[in-house]
C-alpha positions in Angstrom: 111.5 50.5 224.6 110.2 47.4 223.6 109.3 47.1 220.2 106.3 46.8 218.9 105.7 43.5 216.5 102.7 44.8 215.2 100.0 47.2 214.6 96.8 48.1 214.1 95.4 49.0 211.0 92.0 49.5 209.1 91.0 47.1 206.0 88.4 49.5 203.8 86.4 48.0 200.9 85.7 49.9 197.8 84.1 48.9 194.5 85.8 50.3 191.2 82.9 51.8 189.2 82.8 54.0 185.9 84.0 57.3 186.9 82.1 59.3 184.6 78.3 57.8 186.0 80.0 56.5 189.3 77.4 53.6 188.3 78.8 49.7 188.5 79.8 48.2 184.9 80.4 44.8 184.5 83.1 42.6 186.8 85.7 42.5 185.1 89.2 40.0 185.2 91.5 41.5 187.5 93.0 38.4 188.2 94.0 37.8 184.6 95.0 41.3 184.2 97.4 41.2 187.4 99.0 38.7 186.1 99.8 39.6 183.0 101.2 42.6 184.4 103.3 40.4 187.2 104.3 38.4 184.5 106.1 41.6 182.5 109.3 42.2 182.6 109.3 45.8 181.2 106.2 46.5 183.0 106.2 50.9 183.5 104.6 51.0 187.1 105.2 54.7 188.0 103.4 57.4 187.0 103.1 61.3 187.6 99.9 61.8 189.0 98.4 65.4 190.7 102.6 66.3 190.4 103.4 63.5 192.4 105.4 60.2 191.2 103.3 57.1 191.9 104.3 53.4 191.6 102.5 50.3 192.0 104.3 46.7 192.3 102.3 43.6 192.0 103.2 40.8 194.5 102.3 36.9 194.5 101.9 36.0 197.8 101.1 32.7 199.2 99.6 33.5 202.4 99.3 31.3 205.0 95.4 31.9 205.6 94.3 32.5 202.0 92.6 29.4 202.3 90.0 30.7 204.4 89.2 32.9 201.7 89.1 30.5 198.9 87.2 27.4 200.9 84.6 30.6 201.0 84.4 31.7 197.2 84.7 27.6 195.9 80.9 27.5 197.5 79.8 29.7 194.8 80.3 30.4 190.9 82.5 32.9 190.2 82.4 35.0 186.7 86.2 34.0 186.7 89.1 32.0 187.3 91.4 32.7 190.5 94.8 31.2 192.1 93.8 29.3 194.8 97.3 29.1 195.9 98.5 32.4 195.8 97.0 36.0 196.1 97.7 39.1 193.9 99.0 42.1 195.9 99.0 45.5 194.6 101.5 48.0 196.7 100.9 51.4 195.6 103.9 53.5 196.7 104.3 57.5 197.2 107.1 59.4 197.8 107.8 61.4 200.9 108.6 64.6 200.6 111.0 64.0 203.7 113.2 61.6 205.1 111.5 60.6 209.3 114.5 61.2 211.8 115.0 58.1 214.7 115.7 59.1 218.2 118.2 57.0 220.3 115.6 55.5 223.1 118.1 55.9 226.3 119.0 59.4 225.2 116.5 61.2 223.5 119.1 62.2 220.5 117.9 62.3 217.2 119.4 61.7 213.6 118.6 61.1 210.1 117.4 58.1 208.9 119.6 56.6 206.7 118.5 55.7 203.3 120.4 52.9 201.1 122.0 55.5 198.2 120.8 58.2 196.3 118.2 56.0 194.3 116.8 54.8 197.5 113.9 57.6 198.6 111.3 57.1 201.6 107.8 56.1 200.7 104.0 55.4 202.1 102.3 52.4 200.6 98.7 51.6 200.1 98.3 47.8 199.9 95.3 46.7 197.8 93.9 43.1 196.9 91.2 42.9 194.0 88.0 40.4 195.3 87.4 38.0 192.5 83.9 39.4 192.1 81.9 42.4 192.0 84.7 44.8 191.1 85.2 44.8 195.0 89.3 46.0 196.3 90.3 45.5 200.3 92.8 48.3 200.8 94.8 48.8 203.9 96.7 51.8 204.6 100.0 51.8 205.7 99.9 55.6 207.4 97.9 58.4 207.5 99.3 60.0 204.8 99.2 56.8 202.6 97.3 57.5 199.0 93.8 56.1 199.2 91.7 54.2 196.9 90.4 56.8 194.3 94.4 57.7 193.7 94.9 53.6 192.7 91.9 53.5 190.3 93.5 57.0 189.3 96.9 54.4 188.5 95.0 51.9 187.1 93.5 54.0 184.2 97.0 55.0 183.7 98.3 51.6 183.3 95.5 50.5 181.5 95.8 53.4 178.9 99.3 52.2 178.5 98.4 48.6 177.8 95.9 50.0 175.3 92.9 48.3 177.3 90.6 50.9 176.5 89.8 51.1 173.3 86.9 50.0 172.5 85.4 52.7 175.4 88.2 55.4 175.3 86.7 57.7 177.6 85.8 55.3 179.4 87.9 55.6 183.3 87.5 53.8 186.6 87.2 55.7 189.9 86.4 54.1 193.6 83.2 54.6 195.8 83.2 53.2 198.7 81.2 49.7 199.4 78.0 50.3 201.5 76.1 48.0 203.6 72.6 49.2 204.1 72.5 46.7 207.2 75.2 48.2 209.0 72.6 49.9 211.5 70.7 46.6 212.2 74.4 45.0 213.6 74.1 47.5 216.1 70.4 46.9 217.3 71.9 43.2 217.2 74.9 43.8 219.2 75.2 42.3 222.7 78.5 44.5 223.6 80.3 47.4 222.5 84.0 47.2 222.2 84.3 51.2 221.5 82.2 53.8 220.1 83.6 57.4 218.6 81.5 60.3 217.9 82.0 63.9 216.5 81.1 66.8 215.8 81.4 70.3 215.2 78.6 72.9 216.8 77.9 76.5 217.4 76.4 79.4 215.8 79.0 79.7 213.0 79.3 76.1 212.5 75.9 76.4 211.8 75.5 73.2 213.6 73.2 72.2 216.9 74.6 70.6 219.5 72.1 67.9 219.3 72.4 64.7 220.4 75.2 65.2 222.2 74.0 68.4 224.4 72.9 65.9 227.1 76.4 64.8 228.1 78.0 68.6 228.4 75.0 70.3 230.2 74.1 74.2 229.3 77.5 75.3 229.5 78.4 73.6 226.6 74.9 73.9 225.1 74.4 77.4 224.2 76.0 80.8 223.1 78.7 79.0 221.2 79.7 80.4 218.0 81.8 76.9 217.1 83.8 74.1 218.7 84.3 70.5 217.8 83.8 67.7 220.3 84.9 64.4 220.1 83.8 61.7 222.4 85.5 58.1 222.9 85.0 55.3 224.7 86.5 52.0 224.8 87.8 49.1 226.7 91.6 48.8 228.2 93.2 46.1 226.5 93.8 43.1 229.2 92.1 44.7 232.2 88.3 45.3 230.6 86.0 42.4 230.7 82.7 41.3 228.4 80.7 43.1 231.0 82.4 45.9 230.4 81.9 45.9 226.4 78.1 45.4 227.7 78.3 48.3 230.1 79.5 50.4 226.5 76.3 49.4 225.0 73.7 50.6 227.9 76.0 53.7 227.8 75.7 53.7 223.9 71.6 53.2 224.0 71.2 55.1 226.9 73.3 58.5 225.6 72.3 58.4 221.8 68.9 56.1 221.8 69.0 55.4 217.9 71.0 55.7 214.5 68.4 58.5 213.8 69.8 61.2 216.6 73.0 60.8 215.3 72.1 60.7 211.5 70.7 64.1 211.9 74.2 65.9 210.8 75.4 67.2 213.6 77.9 64.6 213.9 80.6 64.1 212.0 81.8 61.0 213.0 79.9 57.9 214.0 81.5 54.8 214.9 81.3 51.5 216.7 83.2 48.5 217.0 79.9 46.1 217.7 80.3 41.8 218.3 77.0 40.0 218.8 77.0 36.2 220.9 80.4 34.7 220.2 81.2 36.6 216.8 84.6 38.8 216.0 84.0 42.4 216.4 83.0 44.3 213.3 83.4 48.1 213.0 80.5 50.2 211.6 80.8 53.7 210.3 77.4 54.4 211.2 77.3 57.7 208.9 78.4 56.5 206.0 77.8 53.2 206.7 80.7 51.7 205.5 81.8 48.3 206.3 85.5 48.5 207.9 87.4 46.1 209.9 90.8 46.7 212.0 93.0 43.9 211.9 96.3 43.3 213.8 99.4 43.4 211.2 102.8 41.8 212.1 106.0 43.7 211.9 109.2 43.0 210.0 112.2 43.1 212.8 114.4 42.1 209.7 116.4 45.5 210.5 113.5 47.2 210.8 109.7 47.5 212.0 108.4 47.8 209.1 105.2 46.2 207.6 105.8 44.4 204.8 103.4 43.4 201.8 103.6 39.3 202.9 102.0 41.1 206.6 99.6 43.2 204.8 98.2 40.4 202.8 97.9 38.2 205.6 95.9 41.0 207.2 93.6 41.7 204.2 92.7 38.2 203.3 91.5 37.6 206.9 89.5 40.5 207.3 88.4 39.9 203.6 87.6 36.0 205.1 85.4 37.5 208.3 83.5 40.0 205.9 82.7 37.8 203.2 79.3 37.0 203.5 77.8 40.9 203.7 80.8 41.3 200.6 79.1 38.5 198.6 75.0 39.4 199.2 76.4 43.2 197.8 77.8 42.0 194.6 74.5 43.1 192.9 
């Protein structure tokens, strides 16, 4: 079986806020904070959070595409200075409670993965980049079991307590909330075509949900006398075979089936997500339930002995996504 040289992962944007109120706070100089930790040889970066050991490693990455973002940043009066040559990436790793197996592609036989020694253990990684404004972070999870942005905020709290940075307000703590785009729905209305649509929901008397607006797809057999079922619909293009005309047909189907966002915001749908494009612009993933900003990116795999996501490859993907979403993120800074 041919080895993959890349994986698709989603970049999400979060804002670090006051955990007591979830309100925004004054912009913090994250660049300097990370730089100072990066220089410390004795920085203790591992903490036990909710019974799980978590460690954070800070890397300075000279990403080849960093200039795409810095060229945009240079046009604005930012509150703090940032390094124009390299970006700081934090890798938050959590230990896995098992070691994955490996399979022989010819025979199908399996064997345990070998670690480097007793002091090594398998981990799941979360990659984080701090934008130089508005306390925003861009994050990318290595896998579904990677920790999330709120856990990273708790790791930051432990670090700042350790470094004595909460002395002026001992009760202050960070938490993370999604960056929400109030104009997300307009992007769908302006779209010329859709690459994919995913809609899901729970329906039935026992889950107290109605089948609208999906009932028109399934007819009367699945639209009445149901106790509880979960439905998921995904319509997407086929890589290497679909055309732009196919994407336009998906948009037409979406408009005919759901009509408007209001039909998906009535509470019956638990997932409503589309990947849209306007004119010749790049694809944008829009979450119609939470109106969160996300962007899928291809992440290169390191084949030096194993197909893994390296912090440098993750940084390239995160910076590329952030550069594409920069105008929206900047408009939401306050």
